[in-house]
C-alpha positions as CSV (number, residue, x, y, z in Angstrom):
1,X,-0.1,0.1,0.1
2,X,3.2,2.3,0.6
3,X,3.8,2.1,-3.1
4,X,0.3,3.4,-3.9
5,X,0.4,6.4,-1.8
6,X,4.1,7.6,-2.5
7,X,3.7,8.6,-6.0
8,X,5.7,11.2,-7.5
9,X,5.4,14.4,-5.5
10,X,3.4,12.4,-2.9
11,X,0.2,12.8,-4.6
12,X,-2.9,11.1,-5.7
13,X,-5.1,11.9,-8.9
14,X,-8.3,13.6,-8.1
15,X,-9.8,16.5,-6.5
16,X,-8.0,20.0,-6.0
17,X,-7.3,21.9,-3.0
18,X,-8.1,25.7,-3.0
19,X,-4.7,26.4,-4.2
20,X,-5.0,24.3,-7.1
21,X,-2.9,21.5,-5.8
22,X,-4.1,17.8,-5.8
23,X,-4.3,16.1,-2.5
24,X,-0.9,15.2,-0.8
25,X,-1.1,11.7,0.9
26,X,1.8,12.4,3.0
27,X,-0.5,14.2,5.4
28,X,-2.0,10.5,6.2
29,X,-0.4,9.1,9.2
30,X,0.7,5.3,9.5
31,X,-2.4,4.4,11.3
32,X,-4.6,5.5,8.9
33,X,-2.7,4.0,6.0
34,X,-3.0,0.7,7.9
35,X,-6.7,1.0,8.4
36,X,-7.4,1.9,4.7
37,X,-5.2,-1.0,3.8
38,X,-7.0,-3.4,5.9
39,X,-10.4,-2.2,4.5
40,X,-9.0,-2.7,0.9
41,X,-7.9,-6.1,1.7
42,X,-11.3,-6.7,3.5
43,X,-13.0,-5.5,0.1
44,X,-10.8,-7.9,-1.8
45,X,-11.7,-10.9,0.3
46,X,-15.5,-10.1,0.0
47,X,-14.9,-9.5,-3.7
48,X,-13.8,-13.2,-3.9
49,X,-17.0,-14.4,-2.3
50,X,-18.9,-12.3,-4.7
51,X,-17.2,-13.5,-7.6
52,X,-17.6,-17.1,-6.4
53,X,-21.1,-16.8,-5.9
54,X,-21.8,-14.9,-9.1
55,X,-20.4,-18.1,-11.2
56,X,-22.0,-20.7,-9.0
57,X,-25.1,-19.0,-9.8
58,X,-24.7,-19.3,-13.4
59,X,-23.0,-15.9,-14.3
60,X,-20.1,-15.9,-16.6
61,X,-16.7,-15.4,-14.9
62,X,-16.3,-12.3,-16.7
63,X,-19.7,-10.7,-15.5
64,X,-18.9,-10.0,-11.6
65,X,-15.4,-8.4,-12.8
66,X,-17.1,-6.2,-15.0
67,X,-19.8,-5.1,-12.6
68,X,-17.0,-4.8,-10.2
69,X,-15.5,-2.0,-12.2
70,X,-18.5,-0.3,-13.6
71,X,-20.8,-0.6,-10.8
72,X,-18.4,-0.7,-7.8
73,X,-21.2,-1.0,-5.2
74,X,-21.1,-4.5,-3.1
75,X,-24.3,-4.4,-1.8
76,X,-26.4,-3.7,-4.9
77,X,-24.2,-6.4,-7.0
78,X,-24.8,-8.8,-4.4
79,X,-28.6,-8.0,-4.5
80,X,-28.6,-8.0,-8.3
81,X,-27.0,-11.6,-8.5
82,X,-29.2,-12.9,-5.9
83,X,-32.4,-11.7,-7.5
84,X,-31.4,-13.2,-10.8
85,X,-30.1,-16.4,-9.2
86,X,-33.7,-16.7,-7.4
87,X,-35.5,-16.2,-10.8
88,X,-36.1,-12.5,-10.7
89,X,-36.4,-10.5,-13.8
90,X,-33.3,-8.4,-14.7
91,X,-35.5,-5.3,-14.3
92,X,-36.5,-5.9,-10.9
93,X,-32.9,-6.5,-10.0
94,X,-31.8,-3.5,-11.7
95,X,-34.4,-1.6,-9.7
96,X,-33.5,-2.8,-6.5
97,X,-30.0,-2.2,-7.0
98,X,-30.6,1.5,-7.7
99,X,-32.7,1.7,-4.7
100,X,-30.1,0.3,-2.5
101,X,-27.7,2.8,-4.0
102,X,-29.8,5.9,-3.0
103,X,-27.8,6.1,0.1
104,X,-25.3,7.7,-2.2
105,X,-27.5,11.0,-2.2
106,X,-26.8,12.0,1.3
107,X,-23.2,10.8,0.9
108,X,-22.8,13.1,-2.0
109,X,-24.1,16.1,0.4
110,X,-21.7,15.0,3.0
111,X,-18.5,15.0,1.1
112,X,-18.9,17.3,-1.8
113,X,-15.6,19.1,-1.1
114,X,-13.6,15.9,-1.7
115,X,-14.8,14.8,-5.2
116,X,-12.7,17.3,-7.4
117,X,-13.9,19.5,-10.2
118,X,-14.6,18.6,-14.0
119,X,-13.5,15.3,-15.4
120,X,-12.1,14.3,-11.9
121,X,-15.3,14.9,-10.3
122,X,-16.8,12.0,-12.4
123,X,-14.1,9.6,-11.1
124,X,-14.5,10.9,-7.7
125,X,-18.2,10.2,-7.7
126,X,-17.6,6.7,-9.2
127,X,-15.5,6.0,-6.2
128,X,-18.2,7.1,-3.6
129,X,-19.0,4.3,-1.1
130,X,-19.4,3.6,2.4
131,X,-15.9,3.2,3.1
132,X,-14.4,6.3,1.2
133,X,-17.2,8.6,2.7
134,X,-16.2,6.9,6.5
135,X,-12.8,7.7,5.9
136,X,-13.1,11.3,4.7
137,X,-15.8,12.2,7.3
138,X,-13.4,11.0,10.1
139,X,-10.7,13.6,9.0
140,X,-10.6,17.0,10.6
141,X,-8.3,18.7,7.7
142,X,-9.7,19.1,4.2
143,X,-6.4,17.9,2.9
144,X,-6.6,14.8,4.9
145,X,-10.2,14.4,3.9
146,X,-9.4,14.4,0.2
147,X,-6.2,12.3,0.5
148,X,-8.1,9.5,2.7
149,X,-11.1,9.6,0.3
150,X,-9.1,9.2,-2.9
151,X,-6.7,6.6,-1.6
152,X,-9.4,4.3,-0.1
153,X,-11.4,4.9,-3.4
154,X,-8.8,3.7,-5.7
155,X,-7.6,0.8,-3.7
156,X,-11.2,-0.5,-3.5
157,X,-11.3,0.1,-7.4
158,X,-8.5,-2.2,-7.7
159,X,-9.1,-4.7,-5.0
160,X,-12.8,-5.2,-5.6
161,X,-12.6,-6.4,-9.1
162,X,-9.5,-8.3,-8.4
163,X,-11.1,-10.1,-5.6
164,X,-14.1,-10.7,-7.9
165,X,-11.7,-12.2,-10.4
166,X,-10.2,-14.6,-7.9
167,X,-13.6,-15.6,-6.7
168,X,-14.9,-16.6,-10.1
169,X,-11.9,-18.9,-10.5
170,X,-12.6,-20.3,-7.0
171,X,-16.2,-20.6,-7.5
172,X,-15.3,-23.0,-10.6
173,X,-13.6,-25.3,-8.0
174,X,-15.6,-24.7,-4.7
175,X,-19.4,-25.3,-5.2
176,X,-20.5,-24.6,-1.8
177,X,-18.9,-21.0,-1.4
178,X,-21.1,-20.1,2.0
179,X,-19.1,-22.7,3.8
180,X,-16.0,-20.4,3.6
181,X,-17.5,-17.6,5.4
182,X,-15.8,-14.9,3.5
183,X,-18.7,-12.4,3.9
184,X,-18.1,-12.1,7.6
185,X,-14.8,-10.5,7.2
186,X,-15.7,-7.3,5.8
187,X,-18.4,-6.3,8.3
188,X,-16.1,-7.2,11.0
189,X,-13.4,-4.8,9.6
190,X,-16.0,-2.0,9.3
191,X,-17.2,-2.5,12.9
192,X,-13.7,-2.5,14.4
193,X,-13.1,0.8,12.4
194,X,-16.3,2.7,13.8
195,X,-16.1,1.6,17.3
196,X,-13.9,4.4,18.5
197,X,-16.2,6.8,16.9
198,X,-19.1,5.5,19.0
199,X,-17.8,7.3,22.3
200,X,-19.4,10.3,21.0
201,X,-22.9,9.8,22.9
202,X,-25.1,11.6,20.3
203,X,-23.5,9.4,17.6
204,X,-23.8,6.3,19.7
205,X,-27.4,6.8,20.4
206,X,-28.2,7.6,16.7
207,X,-26.3,4.4,15.8
208,X,-28.2,2.2,18.0
209,X,-31.5,3.5,16.8
210,X,-30.5,3.0,13.3
211,X,-29.5,-0.7,14.3
212,X,-32.9,-1.1,16.0
213,X,-34.8,0.2,12.9
214,X,-32.8,-2.2,10.5
215,X,-33.2,-5.2,12.7
216,X,-36.8,-4.6,13.0
217,X,-37.5,-4.2,9.3
218,X,-35.3,-7.1,8.4
219,X,-37.8,-10.0,8.6
220,X,-40.3,-7.9,6.6
221,X,-38.3,-6.1,3.9
222,X,-36.1,-7.5,0.9
223,X,-32.3,-7.4,1.4
224,X,-30.8,-3.9,1.3
225,X,-34.0,-2.0,2.2
226,X,-33.5,-2.3,6.2
227,X,-30.2,-0.4,5.6
228,X,-31.8,2.4,3.9
229,X,-34.8,2.5,6.5
230,X,-32.0,3.0,9.0
231,X,-31.1,6.4,7.5
232,X,-34.3,7.6,9.2
233,X,-32.2,8.0,12.2
234,X,-30.1,10.5,11.0
235,X,-32.1,13.5,12.2
236,X,-31.5,12.5,15.7
237,X,-27.9,13.2,15.1
238,X,-28.5,16.3,13.4
239,X,-30.8,17.7,16.0
240,X,-28.5,16.7,19.0
241,X,-25.5,18.2,17.0
242,X,-27.3,21.6,16.9
243,X,-28.5,21.8,20.4
244,X,-25.0,21.0,21.6
245,X,-23.7,24.0,19.2
246,X,-26.1,26.4,20.6
247,X,-25.3,25.9,24.1
């Protein structure tokens, strides 16, 4: 991962600062670089599960790889493959994937300053996902936000399709991919990363409320929709933060 962020001049492509410079990854400390590397590794591992599931569900080996590059959204890709494998129509699978990805709308509102400008903004928007937004929002300085967002995004852009390709090869050999338990690694890593942030009381209450909403809705709603319903807890954090600021 060090070779990725130590590019000439210590910069990564994408997004300009107010002074017209691209983000400098040397502003990131070792601990943050390690966390980003672990997330990218976890994404690659879950990509292996995705590729294996897609192939064992009847898709060609290249399909999960192509989806991984063009869509770059694990939840919607898993949902698409699952609906098709269960006998659903491609239109229903497409609409379900788009619905799950509506969570990117608040993401874009939360990190508009890290996406860059012009053509870079198109790539920056493509790299937007749960992990890149989490890492960006966790940084205090604008330069660190941009560097964390782009480094994590480019890492995922490499690791997710690569993992899908390896998984497609694995799926042609191992028929019962669920027995490997690869899908457990990714949520475990994300949980480990967000636990320190839960020390903040308003954030902790909001997260617990969101989790309760998602768990309650899981038996009744299709996969992916409970997570969207959990976004209904966001106003709690906004209201509590505003009250705290006015004191």
